N, C-alpha and C positions, 0 to 999 in steps of 0.2 A: 595044157589043161587050164592053167591060170587065165589065159586069154579067154577061153570059153566061159569060165566062171564070171569074169568081168563083163563079158558081153551079155550073159544071162542076167546079171544084176542090172545092167543098164536098160535092158528090155523091160524088166519088172518095174523099174523106176519110171520109164516112159509110159507104161500102162497105168500106173498109179497117178502120174501127172495128168494123163488124158482123162481119167475118171474124175479128178478134181475139176479139171477144166470144163468137162461136160456138165457137171453138177452146177458149177457157177453160171455157165451159159444158160442152163435151164432156169435157174433162179432169176436171172436177168430178163429172159424172154417172157416168163410167166408172171413176173413181179410177185412171186409167191412169198408171203410173209411168214409162213409156217416155220421154215428153218430158223429164221431170226427169233421168232417167239420161243421155239424150243431151246435155242441157244441161251436166251436170256433166262428161261425157267431153270435149265440145268445149272447155269452159272450161279443163280440165286440159291438154288437148292444145295449145291456143293458148298459154297462159302457160308451159307446159313447153317448147315449141319456142322461144318468145321468149327464155326464160331460157337455153336451150342456145345459141342463136345469139349472145346477148350475152356468154356466158361463154367459149365455144370457137369457133374459126374452123372453119367447115365445109370439108370437102374440096372443091376447085375443081370436080370433076366433078358434085357434088351441089348446088351453090349454086342453080342455076335451079329444081331440083325443090323445094328447101326454101323458096325464095321463093314459089313457086306454092302450096305447102302452107300457108305462113304466111298468105298472102293469102286463101286459101279459108277457113281456120279463123277469121281475123279477121272476114270477112264473115258467117260463120255465127254468130260470137259476138255481133255487132251485132244480128242477127235475134233471137237468144235474149234479149238485153237488152230489145229492143223488145217482144217477146212478154210477158215477165214484168213489165216495168215500164212499158210503153206509151210513148206520146209525148204525154201530155196537156198537159204544160207548153208544148211547142212548138205544139201545136194551139190551145191557149188564146191564145197570143201571136198566132198567125196570125189567129184570129177577131177579136182586138182591132184589128189592122192593117186587116183588111177592113172592120170597122165604121167606123173613122176615115175610110177612103178613100171609102166610100159615103155617109158622113154620118149613119149610124145610130148611136144611142148604145149 
């Protein structure tokens, strides 16, 4: 059963890697600037709001809304970093661990 679990995990990673690859290929082929513009806007918004919250205390009636916004921007920022920089280091480490556990070099 463990072997099947690892195989399933590898298939899911391959699908995710293919999705990222297709998205990057589309961006290159179309020379679409929208993803880069959105990435810059989300990054500026995330760090701008983070700076604001660290510098000034928000009004009590807006704290929950600002927390939700910061969480959403943080999640989007992680997705942007994953898109542009990938997760090849973590994926490579995962492959090494699987290889050791299954006895394959």
